N, C-alpha and C positions, 0 to 999 in steps of 0.2 A: 608483515603488514601488506606486502604487495599482492597477496592473494585476496585481500578484502575487496579490491576492485572487481575481481571476477565473481566473488560471492555476491556483491551488490548487483552486478549485471544479471546473474542467475536469479536473484531475488526479484528483480523487476519482471523477468519472464514469468516467475511463479505468481507474482501479483496479478498479471494479466490473465493467466490460466485460472487462478482462483476466482476471478470475477465471473467466469462462466460455470463454475461448479455450484451446487446448491449451498446456500448459506443457512437458511432456517426452514423449518417445516411448521406450518400452523395447522394444528390438528382439527379444529372446529370447522374451518373452511376448506380443509384438504388442499392447501396451497403450499407449494415448494417455491421459495424465493431465492433467487441468486442475485448477483450484483448487476446483471443486465436484465433479467426477466423478473419483474415485480408485478405481474398481472394479478389483479384481484386485490391489490393493496394501494395505498397512496404514499408509498415510500419514495417514489421517483426512481431514478436509475443511478444509484450511487457508484456503480462501477465505472461509468464514463469519466468521472473526475479522477479516479485512480489511473485511468489510461493517460489522461493529460499529464498528471504528475509523474507517471513512470516515463513518459516520453521526455519531459524536461530533465528528469534524473539521468536518463541515458545520455542526453545531449551534454549536460554539465559534467558528467563523469568522463566523457571522451575528451572534452576541451581541457588542455593543460595550462590554464591560467588561474591566478589566485581568485579573481572575481567569480569565476565559474565554480570554484570549490566553495566559496562563501554562499553563492546562490543555491548551490546544491544542498547545503545545510538547511536553508529556508524551505526548499522544496520537500525535502525528506521529513522535516518537522511537520509541515502541513499534511503530508501524506500519512504520517503516523497519527496525527490528531484526527484526520478524517476516518482512519481505520477504527480508532477508539470510539468515535462518534457513531459509526455504523454498528458497532457491537451494542452500544447503549440504546440506540434508537430502534434498530431492527429486532434485536433479541430481548427487548424489554417486555415484561409482563403487562398485559392490558386487559381490562374487563374480567379479571379473574383467571385468565389463561396465559400460560407462559409457552412461547414457541420453543421448539426443540432446536438447539444449535447444532448445525451439521459441520462437516469437515471444512467446507469452503471458507467459512468465516474465520476459522482458526488459521488456515493457510494464508488468508489475506492479512491477518494481524502479524503472523510470523514473517511474511515477506516484507511488510512495512518496517518492522523492527530491524530486520537484517539490512535493509536499504539505509536506515538511519545510522546504524553502526558503521556501515561501509563509508558513509559520507563524513562521519566523525574522524576517520583516520584515512585521509586521502593519500594516494601514492603519487607524490609530486616532488620533483627535484627543484630545489631552489638555486638561483644563480649564485655563483661564488663571488665574494667581494674582491675588488681590485685593491692591491697593496701599493 
């Protein structure tokens, strides 16, 4: 279980990297959309929210307090929900055309799930009871 902390930290780095890689390709407009560059669409910039959540995840993972581990569960659940939302909104078929899902969107989902699993099993030593 103690390796899950390091897997979670690596997943946070993978999440940030995946926001810069292409997520979808829209054939009719010849547009490649990533988490940061959504030029030509009205999707906004969904990668920036992942950056904020990854930063909070890193902070809560490093802090060895119970409240930080509980907050980390909330942060990673929000991150996983945001990742699923991005898949449903960005890669949804619209106007009879379905965009092609590229590697970046799957890496983003994988990193979000790994962060959630790592937050579910924190590496924390509890104080011993006094007898």
